[in-house]
PDB file as gemmi writes it, atoms N, CA and C in Angstrom:
CRYST1    1.000    1.000    1.000  90.00  90.00  90.00 P 1                      
ATOM      1  N   MET A   1      59.961  49.032  14.380  1.00  0.00           N  
ATOM      2  CA  MET A   1      61.312  49.486  14.264  1.00  0.00           C  
ATOM      3  C   MET A   1      61.592  49.793  12.790  1.00  0.00           C  
ATOM      4  N   TRP A   2      62.409  50.837  12.553  1.00  0.00           N  
ATOM      5  CA  TRP A   2      62.645  51.324  11.202  1.00  0.00           C  
ATOM      6  C   TRP A   2      64.138  51.508  10.951  1.00  0.00           C  
ATOM      7  N   CYS A   3      64.528  51.322   9.707  1.00  0.00           N  
ATOM      8  CA  CYS A   3      65.909  51.541   9.287  1.00  0.00           C  
ATOM      9  C   CYS A   3      65.922  52.705   8.301  1.00  0.00           C  
ATOM     10  N   VAL A   4      66.678  53.743   8.635  1.00  0.00           N  
ATOM     11  CA  VAL A   4      66.840  54.891   7.741  1.00  0.00           C  
ATOM     12  C   VAL A   4      68.219  54.773   7.102  1.00  0.00           C  
ATOM     13  N   THR A   5      68.252  54.744   5.782  1.00  0.00           N  
ATOM     14  CA  THR A   5      69.501  54.656   5.036  1.00  0.00           C  
ATOM     15  C   THR A   5      69.772  56.000   4.382  1.00  0.00           C  
ATOM     16  N   ILE A   6      70.961  56.542   4.650  1.00  0.00           N  
ATOM     17  CA  ILE A   6      71.341  57.874   4.181  1.00  0.00           C  
ATOM     18  C   ILE A   6      72.572  57.735   3.289  1.00  0.00           C  
ATOM     19  N   ASN A   7      72.560  58.404   2.146  1.00  0.00           N  
ATOM     20  CA  ASN A   7      73.659  58.364   1.182  1.00  0.00           C  
ATOM     21  C   ASN A   7      74.123  59.777   0.865  1.00  0.00           C  
ATOM     22  N   CYS A   8      75.425  59.909   0.616  1.00  0.00           N  
ATOM     23  CA  CYS A   8      75.965  61.166   0.107  1.00  0.00           C  
ATOM     24  C   CYS A   8      77.325  60.906  -0.528  1.00  0.00           C  
ATOM     25  N   SER A   9      77.744  61.819  -1.383  1.00  0.00           N  
ATOM     26  CA  SER A   9      79.051  61.700  -2.020  1.00  0.00           C  
ATOM     27  C   SER A   9      80.138  62.167  -1.051  1.00  0.00           C  
ATOM     28  N   ALA A  10      81.388  61.863  -1.396  1.00  0.00           N  
ATOM     29  CA  ALA A  10      82.515  62.313  -0.568  1.00  0.00           C  
ATOM     30  C   ALA A  10      82.560  63.836  -0.513  1.00  0.00           C  
ATOM     31  N   GLU A  11      82.289  64.481  -1.630  1.00  0.00           N  
ATOM     32  CA  GLU A  11      82.307  65.947  -1.681  1.00  0.00           C  
ATOM     33  C   GLU A  11      81.216  66.551  -0.792  1.00  0.00           C  
ATOM     34  N   ASP A  12      80.020  65.966  -0.866  1.00  0.00           N  
ATOM     35  CA  ASP A  12      78.922  66.481  -0.047  1.00  0.00           C  
ATOM     36  C   ASP A  12      79.172  66.222   1.440  1.00  0.00           C  
ATOM     37  N   TRP A  13      79.804  65.098   1.766  1.00  0.00           N  
ATOM     38  CA  TRP A  13      80.146  64.835   3.159  1.00  0.00           C  
ATOM     39  C   TRP A  13      81.148  65.875   3.661  1.00  0.00           C  
ATOM     40  N   ALA A  14      82.146  66.180   2.848  1.00  0.00           N  
ATOM     41  CA  ALA A  14      83.153  67.170   3.234  1.00  0.00           C  
ATOM     42  C   ALA A  14      82.518  68.544   3.435  1.00  0.00           C  
ATOM     43  N   SER A  15      81.546  68.881   2.596  1.00  0.00           N  
ATOM     44  CA  SER A  15      80.908  70.198   2.670  1.00  0.00           C  
ATOM     45  C   SER A  15      79.814  70.286   3.724  1.00  0.00           C  
ATOM     46  N   HIS A  16      79.072  69.194   3.917  1.00  0.00           N  
ATOM     47  CA  HIS A  16      77.855  69.258   4.736  1.00  0.00           C  
ATOM     48  C   HIS A  16      77.798  68.211   5.845  1.00  0.00           C  
ATOM     49  N   GLY A  17      78.905  67.531   6.113  1.00  0.00           N  
ATOM     50  CA  GLY A  17      78.925  66.511   7.166  1.00  0.00           C  
ATOM     51  C   GLY A  17      78.595  67.066   8.537  1.00  0.00           C  
ATOM     52  N   THR A  18      79.062  68.272   8.818  1.00  0.00           N  
ATOM     53  CA  THR A  18      78.770  68.897  10.115  1.00  0.00           C  
ATOM     54  C   THR A  18      77.272  69.161  10.261  1.00  0.00           C  
ATOM     55  N   ALA A  19      76.641  69.620   9.196  1.00  0.00           N  
ATOM     56  CA  ALA A  19      75.189  69.860   9.234  1.00  0.00           C  
ATOM     57  C   ALA A  19      74.451  68.554   9.503  1.00  0.00           C  
ATOM     58  N   PHE A  20      74.909  67.453   8.884  1.00  0.00           N  
ATOM     59  CA  PHE A  20      74.275  66.165   9.129  1.00  0.00           C  
ATOM     60  C   PHE A  20      74.465  65.729  10.583  1.00  0.00           C  
ATOM     61  N   LYS A  21      75.671  65.877  11.097  1.00  0.00           N  
ATOM     62  CA  LYS A  21      75.934  65.495  12.494  1.00  0.00           C  
ATOM     63  C   LYS A  21      75.067  66.297  13.457  1.00  0.00           C  
ATOM     64  N   ASN A  22      74.858  67.573  13.167  1.00  0.00           N  
ATOM     65  CA  ASN A  22      73.986  68.402  14.001  1.00  0.00           C  
ATOM     66  C   ASN A  22      72.529  67.962  13.887  1.00  0.00           C  
ATOM     67  N   LEU A  23      72.158  67.444  12.738  1.00  0.00           N  
ATOM     68  CA  LEU A  23      70.791  66.973  12.517  1.00  0.00           C  
ATOM     69  C   LEU A  23      70.530  65.649  13.233  1.00  0.00           C  
ATOM     70  N   ILE A  24      71.437  64.710  13.106  1.00  0.00           N  
ATOM     71  CA  ILE A  24      71.185  63.359  13.619  1.00  0.00           C  
ATOM     72  C   ILE A  24      71.066  63.326  15.139  1.00  0.00           C  
ATOM     73  N   VAL A  25      71.718  64.237  15.850  1.00  0.00           N  
ATOM     74  CA  VAL A  25      71.638  64.229  17.320  1.00  0.00           C  
ATOM     75  C   VAL A  25      70.245  64.604  17.818  1.00  0.00           C  
ATOM     76  N   LYS A  26      69.409  65.160  16.961  1.00  0.00           N  
ATOM     77  CA  LYS A  26      68.045  65.525  17.344  1.00  0.00           C  
ATOM     78  C   LYS A  26      67.121  64.314  17.425  1.00  0.00           C  
ATOM     79  N   TYR A  27      67.580  63.170  16.929  1.00  0.00           N  
ATOM     80  CA  TYR A  27      66.729  61.988  16.834  1.00  0.00           C  
ATOM     81  C   TYR A  27      67.233  60.855  17.730  1.00  0.00           C  
ATOM     82  N   PRO A  28      66.306  60.055  18.274  1.00  0.00           N  
ATOM     83  CA  PRO A  28      66.698  58.881  19.069  1.00  0.00           C  
ATOM     84  C   PRO A  28      67.080  57.727  18.143  1.00  0.00           C  
ATOM     85  N   ALA A  29      68.199  57.891  17.458  1.00  0.00           N  
ATOM     86  CA  ALA A  29      68.621  56.928  16.447  1.00  0.00           C  
ATOM     87  C   ALA A  29      69.866  56.175  16.904  1.00  0.00           C  
ATOM     88  N   THR A  30      69.927  54.906  16.539  1.00  0.00           N  
ATOM     89  CA  THR A  30      71.090  54.064  16.825  1.00  0.00           C  
ATOM     90  C   THR A  30      71.794  53.762  15.509  1.00  0.00           C  
ATOM     91  N   LEU A  31      73.070  54.069  15.447  1.00  0.00           N  
ATOM     92  CA  LEU A  31      73.833  53.797  14.239  1.00  0.00           C  
ATOM     93  C   LEU A  31      73.987  52.290  14.057  1.00  0.00           C  
ATOM     94  N   LEU A  32      73.537  51.780  12.905  1.00  0.00           N  
ATOM     95  CA  LEU A  32      73.686  50.363  12.584  1.00  0.00           C  
ATOM     96  C   LEU A  32      74.946  50.121  11.763  1.00  0.00           C  
ATOM     97  N   SER A  33      75.213  51.018  10.820  1.00  0.00           N  
ATOM     98  CA  SER A  33      76.430  50.892  10.018  1.00  0.00           C  
ATOM     99  C   SER A  33      76.749  52.224   9.356  1.00  0.00           C  
ATOM    100  N   SER A  34      78.023  52.404   9.099  1.00  0.00           N  
ATOM    101  CA  SER A  34      78.506  53.581   8.382  1.00  0.00           C  
ATOM    102  C   SER A  34      79.656  53.109   7.510  1.00  0.00           C  
ATOM    103  N   LYS A  35      79.505  53.297   6.212  1.00  0.00           N  
ATOM    104  CA  LYS A  35      80.508  52.799   5.273  1.00  0.00           C  
ATOM    105  C   LYS A  35      80.982  53.920   4.361  1.00  0.00           C  
ATOM    106  N   LYS A  36      82.285  53.964   4.162  1.00  0.00           N  
ATOM    107  CA  LYS A  36      82.874  54.835   3.152  1.00  0.00           C  
ATOM    108  C   LYS A  36      83.310  53.899   2.037  1.00  0.00           C  
ATOM    109  N   MET A  37      82.680  54.018   0.890  1.00  0.00           N  
ATOM    110  CA  MET A  37      82.887  53.077  -0.203  1.00  0.00           C  
ATOM    111  C   MET A  37      84.263  53.268  -0.828  1.00  0.00           C  
ATOM    112  N   HIS A  38      84.874  52.152  -1.161  1.00  0.00           N  
ATOM    113  CA  HIS A  38      86.171  52.166  -1.824  1.00  0.00           C  
ATOM    114  C   HIS A  38      85.995  52.720  -3.234  1.00  0.00           C  
ATOM    115  N   GLY A  39      86.883  53.537  -3.662  1.00  0.00           N  
ATOM    116  CA  GLY A  39      86.802  54.096  -5.012  1.00  0.00           C  
ATOM    117  C   GLY A  39      86.302  55.518  -4.974  1.00  0.00           C  
ATOM    118  N   ASP A  40      84.979  55.688  -4.999  1.00  0.00           N  
ATOM    119  CA  ASP A  40      84.431  57.047  -5.050  1.00  0.00           C  
ATOM    120  C   ASP A  40      84.241  57.673  -3.663  1.00  0.00           C  
ATOM    121  N   GLU A  41      84.449  56.899  -2.605  1.00  0.00           N  
ATOM    122  CA  GLU A  41      84.387  57.349  -1.216  1.00  0.00           C  
ATOM    123  C   GLU A  41      83.033  57.917  -0.792  1.00  0.00           C  
ATOM    124  N   ARG A  42      81.969  57.537  -1.521  1.00  0.00           N  
ATOM    125  CA  ARG A  42      80.641  57.965  -1.067  1.00  0.00           C  
ATOM    126  C   ARG A  42      80.338  57.296   0.269  1.00  0.00           C  
ATOM    127  N   ARG A  43      79.415  57.868   1.006  1.00  0.00           N  
ATOM    128  CA  ARG A  43      79.064  57.343   2.331  1.00  0.00           C  
ATOM    129  C   ARG A  43      77.662  56.767   2.313  1.00  0.00           C  
ATOM    130  N   ILE A  44      77.529  55.658   3.034  1.00  0.00           N  
ATOM    131  CA  ILE A  44      76.225  55.034   3.245  1.00  0.00           C  
ATOM    132  C   ILE A  44      76.106  54.776   4.740  1.00  0.00           C  
ATOM    133  N   MET A  45      75.096  55.360   5.353  1.00  0.00           N  
ATOM    134  CA  MET A  45      74.881  55.216   6.789  1.00  0.00           C  
ATOM    135  C   MET A  45      73.486  54.659   7.030  1.00  0.00           C  
ATOM    136  N   GLN A  46      73.369  53.790   8.033  1.00  0.00           N  
ATOM    137  CA  GLN A  46      72.072  53.237   8.401  1.00  0.00           C  
ATOM    138  C   GLN A  46      71.846  53.444   9.892  1.00  0.00           C  
ATOM    139  N   TYR A  47      70.652  53.932  10.208  1.00  0.00           N  
ATOM    140  CA  TYR A  47      70.267  54.186  11.590  1.00  0.00           C  
ATOM    141  C   TYR A  47      68.971  53.459  11.902  1.00  0.00           C  
ATOM    142  N   GLN A  48      68.880  52.928  13.099  1.00  0.00           N  
ATOM    143  CA  GLN A  48      67.649  52.294  13.597  1.00  0.00           C  
ATOM    144  C   GLN A  48      66.878  53.330  14.403  1.00  0.00           C  
ATOM    145  N   ILE A  49      65.590  53.418  14.117  1.00  0.00           N  
ATOM    146  CA  ILE A  49      64.703  54.343  14.828  1.00  0.00           C  
ATOM    147  C   ILE A  49      63.431  53.593  15.188  1.00  0.00           C  
ATOM    148  N   GLU A  50      62.966  53.791  16.407  1.00  0.00           N  
ATOM    149  CA  GLU A  50      61.779  53.076  16.892  1.00  0.00           C  
ATOM    150  C   GLU A  50      60.475  53.621  16.290  1.00  0.00           C  
ATOM    151  N   ASP A  51      60.324  54.919  16.246  1.00  0.00           N  
ATOM    152  CA  ASP A  51      59.060  55.558  15.894  1.00  0.00           C  
ATOM    153  C   ASP A  51      59.026  55.904  14.404  1.00  0.00           C  
ATOM    154  N   VAL A  52      57.958  55.520  13.717  1.00  0.00           N  
ATOM    155  CA  VAL A  52      57.848  55.793  12.292  1.00  0.00           C  
ATOM    156  C   VAL A  52      57.823  57.292  12.003  1.00  0.00           C  
ATOM    157  N   SER A  53      57.251  58.082  12.890  1.00  0.00           N  
ATOM    158  CA  SER A  53      57.232  59.535  12.687  1.00  0.00           C  
ATOM    159  C   SER A  53      58.641  60.115  12.694  1.00  0.00           C  
ATOM    160  N   ASP A  54      59.481  59.620  13.605  1.00  0.00           N  
ATOM    161  CA  ASP A  54      60.875  60.062  13.638  1.00  0.00           C  
ATOM    162  C   ASP A  54      61.606  59.637  12.367  1.00  0.00           C  
ATOM    163  N   ALA A  55      61.347  58.426  11.890  1.00  0.00           N  
ATOM    164  CA  ALA A  55      61.980  57.942  10.658  1.00  0.00           C  
ATOM    165  C   ALA A  55      61.576  58.805   9.465  1.00  0.00           C  
ATOM    166  N   GLU A  56      60.295  59.140   9.393  1.00  0.00           N  
ATOM    167  CA  GLU A  56      59.813  60.006   8.316  1.00  0.00           C  
ATOM    168  C   GLU A  56      60.443  61.389   8.398  1.00  0.00           C  
ATOM    169  N   ASP A  57      60.483  61.943   9.602  1.00  0.00           N  
ATOM    170  CA  ASP A  57      61.039  63.289   9.784  1.00  0.00           C  
ATOM    171  C   ASP A  57      62.527  63.326   9.455  1.00  0.00           C  
ATOM    172  N   LEU A  58      63.275  62.331   9.901  1.00  0.00           N  
ATOM    173  CA  LEU A  58      64.699  62.281   9.607  1.00  0.00           C  
ATOM    174  C   LEU A  58      64.931  62.168   8.099  1.00  0.00           C  
ATOM    175  N   THR A  59      64.166  61.318   7.445  1.00  0.00           N  
ATOM    176  CA  THR A  59      64.286  61.158   6.001  1.00  0.00           C  
ATOM    177  C   THR A  59      64.031  62.486   5.291  1.00  0.00           C  
ATOM    178  N   GLU A  60      62.991  63.181   5.712  1.00  0.00           N  
ATOM    179  CA  GLU A  60      62.644  64.472   5.111  1.00  0.00           C  
ATOM    180  C   GLU A  60      63.734  65.512   5.369  1.00  0.00           C  
ATOM    181  N   GLU A  61      64.233  65.584   6.602  1.00  0.00           N  
ATOM    182  CA  GLU A  61      65.255  66.579   6.937  1.00  0.00           C  
ATOM    183  C   GLU A  61      66.576  66.302   6.228  1.00  0.00           C  
ATOM    184  N   CYS A  62      66.925  65.043   6.038  1.00  0.00           N  
ATOM    185  CA  CYS A  62      68.158  64.721   5.308  1.00  0.00           C  
ATOM    186  C   CYS A  62      68.094  65.266   3.896  1.00  0.00           C  
ATOM    187  N   GLY A  63      66.904  65.265   3.322  1.00  0.00           N  
ATOM    188  CA  GLY A  63      66.722  65.792   1.973  1.00  0.00           C  
ATOM    189  C   GLY A  63      66.957  67.284   1.859  1.00  0.00           C  
ATOM    190  N   THR A  64      66.981  67.976   2.991  1.00  0.00           N  
ATOM    191  CA  THR A  64      67.234  69.419   2.960  1.00  0.00           C  
ATOM    192  C   THR A  64      68.731  69.743   2.956  1.00  0.00           C  
ATOM    193  N   ILE A  65      69.564  68.740   3.196  1.00  0.00           N  
ATOM    194  CA  ILE A  65      71.014  68.938   3.168  1.00  0.00           C  
ATOM    195  C   ILE A  65      71.486  68.614   1.747  1.00  0.00           C  
ATOM    196  N   GLU A  66      72.174  69.544   1.130  1.00  0.00           N  
ATOM    197  CA  GLU A  66      72.592  69.386  -0.248  1.00  0.00           C  
ATOM    198  C   GLU A  66      73.392  68.103  -0.474  1.00  0.00           C  
ATOM    199  N   GLY A  67      72.928  67.288  -1.427  1.00  0.00           N  
ATOM    200  CA  GLY A  67      73.634  66.067  -1.796  1.00  0.00           C  
ATOM    201  C   GLY A  67      73.309  64.848  -0.951  1.00  0.00           C  
ATOM    202  N   PHE A  68      72.485  64.995   0.090  1.00  0.00           N  
ATOM    203  CA  PHE A  68      72.113  63.875   0.949  1.00  0.00           C  
ATOM    204  C   PHE A  68      70.745  63.341   0.521  1.00  0.00           C  
ATOM    205  N   THR A  69      70.638  62.021   0.466  1.00  0.00           N  
ATOM    206  CA  THR A  69      69.352  61.379   0.210  1.00  0.00           C  
ATOM    207  C   THR A  69      69.101  60.346   1.296  1.00  0.00           C  
ATOM    208  N   ALA A  70      67.849  60.078   1.564  1.00  0.00           N  
ATOM    209  CA  ALA A  70      67.508  59.115   2.609  1.00  0.00           C  
ATOM    210  C   ALA A  70      66.216  58.387   2.258  1.00  0.00           C  
ATOM    211  N   ILE A  71      66.164  57.130   2.676  1.00  0.00           N  
ATOM    212  CA  ILE A  71      64.943  56.326   2.575  1.00  0.00           C  
ATOM    213  C   ILE A  71      64.795  55.581   3.894  1.00  0.00           C  
ATOM    214  N   PHE A  72      63.578  55.124   4.180  1.00  0.00           N  
ATOM    215  CA  PHE A  72      63.402  54.290   5.369  1.00  0.00           C  
ATOM    216  C   PHE A  72      62.552  53.090   5.033  1.00  0.00           C  
ATOM    217  N   GLU A  73      62.786  52.027   5.816  1.00  0.00           N  
ATOM    218  CA  GLU A  73      62.041  50.784   5.624  1.00  0.00           C  
ATOM    219  C   GLU A  73      61.894  50.090   6.968  1.00  0.00           C  
ATOM    220  N   SER A  74      60.937  49.220   7.034  1.00  0.00           N  
ATOM    221  CA  SER A  74      60.685  48.457   8.250  1.00  0.00           C  
ATOM    222  C   SER A  74      61.793  47.438   8.487  1.00  0.00           C  
ATOM    223  N   LEU A  75      62.170  47.265   9.763  1.00  0.00           N  
ATOM    224  CA  LEU A  75      63.152  46.228  10.102  1.00  0.00           C  
ATOM    225  C   LEU A  75      62.450  44.933  10.441  1.00  0.00           C  
TER     226      LEU A  75                                                      
END                                                                             
């Protein structure tokens, strides 16, 4: 099992949130947490994914959305 953590700024979420939502539905991911940080309003989202290949692919695809970064780690 893998945890993919995705970060973006408030501005990037406003501009590219729809693209991210369209991307995430392609994966068998379970939302673990979604936080909008107080102050700068950046977003931090964590998803659980069973297959390491899916975790790698999601991490890579998130990097194609402007301002989004992602990492994954074992749960």
